[in-house]
C-alpha positions as CSV (number, residue, x, y, z in Angstrom):
1,M,75.3,86.5,64.8
2,S,77.8,83.9,66.1
3,S,81.3,85.2,66.9
4,F,82.8,81.7,67.2
5,P,85.1,80.3,64.5
6,W,84.3,77.5,62.1
7,L,87.8,76.0,62.3
8,T,90.5,76.4,64.9
9,F,94.1,75.5,64.2
10,V,96.5,74.8,67.2
11,T,100.2,74.3,66.8
12,S,102.4,72.8,69.5
13,P,105.6,70.8,69.9
14,G,103.4,67.7,70.3
15,G,101.6,68.1,67.0
16,N,99.1,70.3,65.1
17,T,95.4,70.0,65.6
18,L,92.6,71.2,63.4
19,T,89.1,71.4,65.0
20,Y,85.8,71.7,63.2
21,H,83.0,73.5,65.0
22,E,79.5,73.0,63.7
23,P,78.4,76.4,62.3
24,P,74.9,77.8,63.1
25,L,74.1,78.9,59.6
26,S,70.8,80.5,60.5
27,Q,72.7,83.0,62.7
28,L,74.8,84.1,59.8
29,D,72.0,84.9,57.4
30,P,68.3,83.7,57.4
31,A,68.7,82.9,53.7
32,L,71.4,80.3,54.4
33,R,69.2,77.3,54.5
34,N,70.7,73.8,53.9
35,D,69.2,73.6,50.4
36,C,70.2,77.1,49.2
37,K,73.2,77.5,46.9
38,P,75.3,80.4,48.0
39,S,78.2,82.0,46.1
40,I,81.2,81.1,48.2
41,V,84.4,83.2,48.4
42,T,87.6,82.8,50.4
43,F,89.4,85.7,52.0
44,V,93.0,85.3,53.0
45,G,94.7,88.1,55.0
46,R,94.9,89.9,58.3
47,R,94.1,93.5,59.3
48,S,93.3,95.0,55.9
49,K,91.1,92.1,55.2
50,T,89.3,92.5,58.5
51,V,88.7,96.3,58.0
52,L,87.1,95.9,54.6
53,L,85.1,92.8,55.6
54,N,83.6,94.7,58.5
55,Q,82.6,97.4,56.1
56,M,81.0,94.9,53.7
57,L,79.1,93.1,56.4
58,G,77.7,96.3,58.0
59,D,76.4,96.5,61.5
60,T,75.3,92.9,61.7
61,V,78.7,91.7,62.9
62,T,82.1,92.8,64.1
63,V,84.9,90.7,62.5
64,P,87.9,90.3,64.8
65,V,91.5,90.1,63.6
66,H,92.1,86.4,64.2
67,R,94.2,83.3,63.4
68,D,91.4,80.9,62.7
69,V,88.7,80.3,60.0
70,F,85.3,82.0,60.3
71,L,82.2,81.9,58.1
72,W,80.4,85.2,57.5
73,S,77.4,86.3,55.6
74,S,74.9,89.1,55.7
75,P,71.6,90.2,54.0
76,R,73.8,93.0,52.6
77,L,75.9,90.5,50.6
78,R,74.0,89.2,47.6
79,T,74.9,88.2,44.1
80,L,72.9,87.4,40.9
81,G,70.6,90.3,41.1
82,G,70.3,90.2,44.9
83,C,69.1,86.6,44.9
84,A,72.0,84.3,46.0
85,P,73.6,84.8,49.4
86,L,77.4,85.4,49.5
87,L,79.2,83.2,52.0
88,V,82.6,84.3,53.0
89,I,85.3,81.8,54.3
90,D,87.5,84.1,56.4
91,C,90.8,82.4,56.6
92,G,93.3,83.9,59.1
93,V,95.3,80.7,59.7
94,Q,99.0,81.5,59.8
95,N,102.1,79.3,59.9
96,S,103.3,80.4,63.4
97,K,105.6,78.1,65.3
98,V,103.4,77.9,68.3
99,Q,99.7,78.9,68.3
100,P,97.9,77.8,71.5
101,L,94.2,77.5,71.7
102,N,92.3,80.6,72.9
103,P,89.7,79.3,75.4
104,A,87.4,82.3,74.6
105,L,86.9,80.9,71.1
106,S,85.4,77.6,72.3
107,D,81.6,77.2,72.3
108,P,80.6,74.1,74.4
109,T,77.1,74.1,72.8
110,R,78.5,73.3,69.3
111,A,79.6,69.8,68.3
112,Q,83.3,69.6,67.6
113,T,85.5,67.2,65.6
114,S,89.3,67.3,65.9
115,W,92.0,65.9,63.7
116,T,95.8,65.7,64.1
117,V,97.2,67.2,60.9
118,P,100.7,66.7,59.4
119,K,103.3,69.4,59.6
120,I,103.2,71.3,56.3
121,S,105.5,74.2,55.4
122,N,102.5,76.3,54.1
123,F,99.5,75.0,56.0
124,N,97.4,78.0,55.0
125,A,97.9,77.4,51.2
126,A,97.3,73.7,51.7
127,L,94.1,74.2,53.6
128,C,92.8,76.7,51.0
129,G,93.8,74.4,48.1
130,R,92.5,71.1,49.4
131,V,89.4,72.2,51.2
132,F,88.2,75.7,50.3
133,S,89.1,76.1,46.6
134,P,86.8,73.4,45.2
135,F,83.8,75.3,46.5
136,S,85.0,78.9,46.1
137,N,84.0,81.1,43.2
138,V,86.7,83.6,44.1
139,L,89.8,83.4,46.2
140,C,90.7,86.9,47.6
141,C,94.3,87.5,48.7
142,F,95.1,90.8,50.5
143,V,98.7,91.4,49.2
144,N,99.9,93.8,51.9
145,D,98.6,91.5,54.7
146,L,100.5,88.6,53.4
147,G,103.9,90.4,53.0
148,G,103.8,92.0,49.6
149,P,103.9,90.8,46.0
150,K,106.8,88.3,46.3
151,A,105.4,86.7,49.4
152,V,101.9,86.4,47.8
153,S,103.5,84.9,44.7
154,R,105.2,82.2,46.8
155,W,101.9,81.6,48.5
156,L,100.1,81.1,45.2
157,A,102.9,78.9,43.9
158,D,102.4,76.6,46.9
159,L,98.7,76.7,46.3
160,S,99.2,75.6,42.7
161,A,101.0,72.4,44.0
162,V,98.2,71.3,46.2
163,P,96.6,68.0,44.8
164,R,93.0,68.4,43.9
165,S,90.1,66.0,43.7
166,S,90.3,64.1,40.4
167,D,86.6,64.4,39.8
168,L,86.3,68.1,40.7
169,P,89.2,69.9,38.9
170,L,87.7,73.3,39.4
171,V,89.8,76.2,40.5
172,P,88.5,79.6,41.7
173,R,89.1,82.9,40.1
174,V,91.9,84.8,42.0
175,L,91.5,88.4,43.1
176,L,94.6,90.1,44.5
177,I,93.8,93.3,46.5
178,V,96.6,95.8,46.4
179,E,97.0,99.0,48.4
180,T,98.3,101.8,46.1
181,T,99.0,105.5,46.2
182,S,99.3,105.8,42.5
183,D,96.5,107.5,40.4
184,T,97.7,105.6,37.3
185,F,97.8,102.1,38.7
186,D,97.2,99.6,35.9
187,E,95.4,96.5,37.1
188,T,95.9,94.5,33.9
189,V,99.7,95.1,33.9
190,A,99.8,94.2,37.6
191,A,98.0,90.9,37.0
192,H,100.4,89.9,34.2
193,R,103.3,90.8,36.5
194,F,101.9,88.6,39.4
195,V,101.5,85.6,37.0
196,A,105.2,86.0,36.0
197,H,106.2,86.3,39.7
198,V,104.3,83.0,40.5
199,E,106.1,81.3,37.6
200,D,109.4,82.6,38.9
201,A,108.6,81.3,42.4
202,I,107.8,77.8,40.9
203,R,111.1,77.7,39.0
204,S,113.0,78.6,42.1
205,Y,112.0,75.3,43.7
206,G,114.2,73.5,41.2
207,K,113.5,69.8,40.7
208,D,110.5,70.0,43.0
209,A,108.8,72.3,40.5
210,E,107.6,69.3,38.5
211,Q,104.6,68.9,40.9
212,Y,103.4,72.4,40.3
213,T,100.9,73.5,37.7
214,T,102.5,74.9,34.5
215,R,101.4,78.5,34.0
216,P,99.0,78.7,37.0
217,F,96.2,81.2,37.2
218,E,96.8,82.6,33.7
219,G,93.5,84.0,32.6
220,S,91.8,83.6,36.0
221,M,93.7,86.2,38.0
222,E,92.6,89.8,38.5
223,V,94.2,92.6,40.5
224,L,92.1,95.3,42.3
225,G,94.0,98.4,43.2
226,L,92.5,100.2,46.2
227,H,93.7,103.8,46.7
228,S,95.0,104.3,50.3
229,S,93.6,107.9,50.4
230,K,90.0,106.7,49.9
231,S,87.8,106.0,52.9
232,N,87.3,102.4,54.1
233,A,83.6,102.6,53.1
234,H,84.5,103.6,49.5
235,R,87.2,100.9,49.2
236,A,84.9,98.2,50.6
237,Q,82.2,99.2,48.1
238,T,84.7,99.0,45.3
239,L,85.8,95.5,46.5
240,K,82.2,94.4,46.8
241,R,81.4,95.4,43.2
242,R,84.3,93.6,41.7
243,L,83.7,90.5,43.9
244,V,80.0,90.3,42.9
245,A,80.9,90.6,39.2
246,M,83.5,87.8,39.5
247,C,81.1,85.6,41.5
248,D,78.3,86.0,39.0
249,M,80.6,84.9,36.2
250,S,81.8,81.9,38.2
251,T,78.3,80.9,39.2
252,R,77.2,80.8,35.6
253,E,80.1,78.6,34.8
254,R,79.4,76.3,37.7
255,A,75.7,76.1,36.7
256,S,76.7,75.0,33.2
257,T,78.9,72.3,34.6
258,L,76.5,71.2,37.3
259,T,79.1,71.9,40.1
260,Q,77.1,74.2,42.3
261,F,76.8,73.1,46.0
262,S,74.1,73.7,48.6
263,C,75.0,74.8,52.1
264,G,74.3,71.2,53.3
265,H,76.6,69.7,50.7
266,F,79.3,72.3,51.4
267,L,79.4,71.7,55.1
268,S,79.3,67.9,54.8
269,L,81.9,67.6,52.1
270,T,84.4,70.1,53.6
271,K,84.3,68.1,56.8
272,Q,85.0,64.9,54.9
273,M,87.8,66.7,53.0
274,M,89.4,67.8,56.3
275,A,89.4,64.2,57.6
276,C,91.1,63.1,54.4
277,F,93.5,66.0,54.6
278,S,94.5,65.0,58.2
279,N,95.4,61.5,57.0
280,N,97.6,63.1,54.4
281,T,95.9,61.2,51.5
282,N,95.1,62.7,48.1
283,D,92.4,60.2,47.0
284,F,89.3,62.1,47.9
285,Q,86.5,61.3,45.4
286,L,83.5,63.6,45.3
287,A,81.2,61.1,43.7
288,S,81.9,58.5,46.5
289,A,81.7,61.1,49.2
290,T,78.3,62.4,48.1
291,R,76.9,58.8,48.0
292,A,78.7,57.2,50.9
293,R,76.0,54.5,51.3
294,G,75.8,53.7,47.6
295,F,72.5,52.6,46.2
296,S,69.7,52.9,48.7
297,T,65.9,52.4,48.5
298,S,65.1,53.9,51.9
299,L,63.6,57.1,50.3
300,L,62.5,55.5,47.0
301,E,58.8,55.4,47.7
302,S,58.5,59.0,49.0
303,C,60.7,60.3,46.1
304,L,58.6,58.5,43.5
305,V,55.4,60.0,45.0
306,D,56.9,63.4,45.0
307,F,58.2,63.1,41.4
308,L,54.9,61.8,40.0
309,Q,52.9,64.5,41.7
310,Q,54.9,67.1,39.7
311,L,53.6,65.7,36.3
312,P,51.1,67.9,34.6
313,S,49.0,64.9,33.5
314,Q,49.0,61.1,33.1
315,V,50.1,61.5,29.5
316,W,53.6,62.3,30.8
317,L,53.8,58.9,32.5
318,W,55.1,56.8,29.7
319,H,57.1,59.1,27.4
320,F,58.7,61.1,30.3
321,A,58.4,59.6,33.8
322,A,59.1,56.0,32.9
323,P,62.4,56.6,31.1
324,I,63.6,59.0,33.8
325,I,62.8,56.5,36.6
326,A,64.4,53.6,34.6
327,S,67.5,55.6,33.9
328,A,67.9,56.6,37.6
329,L,67.6,53.0,38.8
330,L,70.0,51.7,36.1
331,L,72.7,54.4,36.9
332,S,72.3,53.9,40.6
333,S,72.9,50.2,40.2
334,Y,76.1,50.5,38.3
335,P,79.2,49.1,40.0
336,P,81.9,51.5,41.2
337,R,83.7,53.4,38.5
338,A,81.5,52.0,35.8
339,H,80.2,55.4,34.7
340,S,81.2,56.4,31.1
341,K,82.3,52.9,30.3
């Protein structure tokens, strides 16, 4: 299991730098092949997040308390009846004034790409909103780690203002993990209260509130109350059950809208999103990014052979195969932005 981060964020008086380190997926979980479609979740927090994540992953890894972004998975983390791997984006990036690079986190054997990123008041929320959210089924915020209910509400308000890709308007479900000592803690009431806090935070921005989503997260936010008297193992198991249930619902929604991503797509597209993010541009288009070279015939012959070999008999050639192939060639030859016209 690799103990090196996926992303490192360095702040200095001379500028901020975001560095992408190629992740060795096979070391995370043998099931994480390039073509598999994991259920992706994003964790945002510090020490409480780390304690529970260590419990969920088991003995396969030791998660450190950190200020970077790691990818974690384990054969113990599965969704959809134990079939789909669960891939955790562990975001510990904070908005500290000066955050120098820790040389111990650098792995010279892994390819790296660095970008100079603009100074943003809430870089953590911007990174989650621009890069992680489009792929995440669930966004988990550890309330105590982030400074309590009001601080988390401001963080979510900033997240709601982050521009999203116009052709991928998906937002993840939000799970707020709250430490409580009350035996009568009402999660539904708490969720409504958090939504109201986020709306209050948006209104407090005054004229700048126009760029924020009106009533953000309504209907997609849940609160999980973890009793502080319970053991870490019990609390981690409670979190895992809720997380898997939410992931399963989100996965079904993504499957119905054809917006599931393989590991290969996830890594390639997030890297392109980071490059766009560093240029401070909001014009990332998923359709263009997934077909950067446009129409190509380089694999046409092998794809045709593979497709035709799947047919049960020659009878399928004219009423099934020919229309499919013709449609594919026609759609691939359309000029840019001609779809749906």
